[in-house]
C-alpha positions, 0 to 999 in steps of 0.5 A: 500500500502507498499513498496512491492506493489511499487516494484511489480509495478516497476518490471512489468512496467520495464519488461512488462511481469508478468513472468519475473517480478515475477522471478525478485522478487523471487515470483510466478506469481499469487501472483504478479498479485494479488498484482498489482490488489490490487494496482489498486483497491486501486488507483482506476486506471488502471496501465496496459493494459493486453492482452494474448500477451503483457503488457503495461503501461497505461497513469496513470501507466506511470505518477506514475512510476517516483514517485514510483521509487523515493519512493523506492529509498528514502526508500532504502536511509533511510535504508542505513542511519539507518545502517550508524547511527547504525554503527557510520558512520553517526551521530552527535557529539557535542564537547565543547572547550574553545577558544585559549587553544584548538587551537592545539588539536581541529583541530587535532581531527576534521581533523582526524574525517572528513578524516576517517568518513565524515558522522559524523557531528561535532557540535563545541561549543566554550567558553565552559570552564571546569566547564561549560563543566562538567555540559553540559556533565552530562546533556547530552547537550554535547557528548565530551569536552576538559577539564582539570583534575581533573575530579571530576564527577563520571558520566564522563570518560576522557583521558589526551591528552596534557601537558601544562606548567603554565607560567606568561605573561608580557608585553614587557619591563616589569621590570621582562622581563630580568629574566629567570623565575619569582616568583609570590611574585614579582607580588604582586603590579601588575595589573592582566588581567583575564577571567570573574569570572563566566566563569568556567575556571580552568585557572582562578581558578589556577591563584587565587590559585597560587597567594593566596598560594604566600600570595596575592590576584591578583588585577584584573583590566581588564577582557576579555571573552577569553584567546586571548583577555586576552593576547592582553590586556597584550601585550597592557600593561594593566597588567600581567596574568597567562597563559598556553603554549598551549595559547602562540601562540595566542599572540606573539607580545608585550608579554613575557612568563616566567616560574614560580618558586617555585609554584604549579601547574607547569603544567595542563593536558588537557583531552577529557571527555565524559559521560560514559554511552553515547553509541552513535556509532558516539561518539565511532568512534570519541573517537577511532580516537582521540586515534591516533590523540591525543595520551596520552602523557607520564605522568610518569615524572609528578607524576600524580595521575589519581585518584585525 
């Protein structure tokens, strides 16, 4: 038995006439009659009562008609789904992001994808910091991730989607709170709040690099699992930290953000990254939506070398 057997059975059952059923199926009547006979032999059931004047369903035929219709409809649904998956209208895209730093860009992308391609299932994986995201993308465990450049993985492609200013976060009432900007040298004796050492965070690495370039190693007295908690601890007076303009919205009470003078980098550049050889049609749809939802900002004024 194949689907054509069931389609033949349904056509005869609905038309109750072999000639009309054959015309509906675009086939000759003798092959249709043979197909019904073969189906009855396979089922060991009489499906139709035939006379020279009429055709009617047997009790067995009546009972099998509903399941036969469901089977044919399910097969049609499978075909439609396969076509949608092949075109990218259906599918799954796994996206890695890192908490507060993606609070603005992630919703812009996911809302746009769901509006344009509701059949694409977005699986969001939080706490996926940059270096961990690189590993997961290369391994094929993520399809897309919010990262920061440089992307020093030849297997990956990327596109910059935002510009973030590097800032110093101070508790309200801090001795440097009245200044227009701060120098990292002024923070040598301060307690610092940081993300964990093994988080894979580029922000943590940037903070260390900036402090070391200013002649000191930051004294980490508090560690928090994400940027929102880091800023909450700063607001509570536990210390200071280096953060980004994209994260500031996570904490506005009890905290002051200041530009940092005389130290590089002054900005970081979030990007969407994906494995170059990932041919998933759904991923290609998401990337296309992202071109409009998260357009690449003007990078000329930052002297950004996209090759490094």
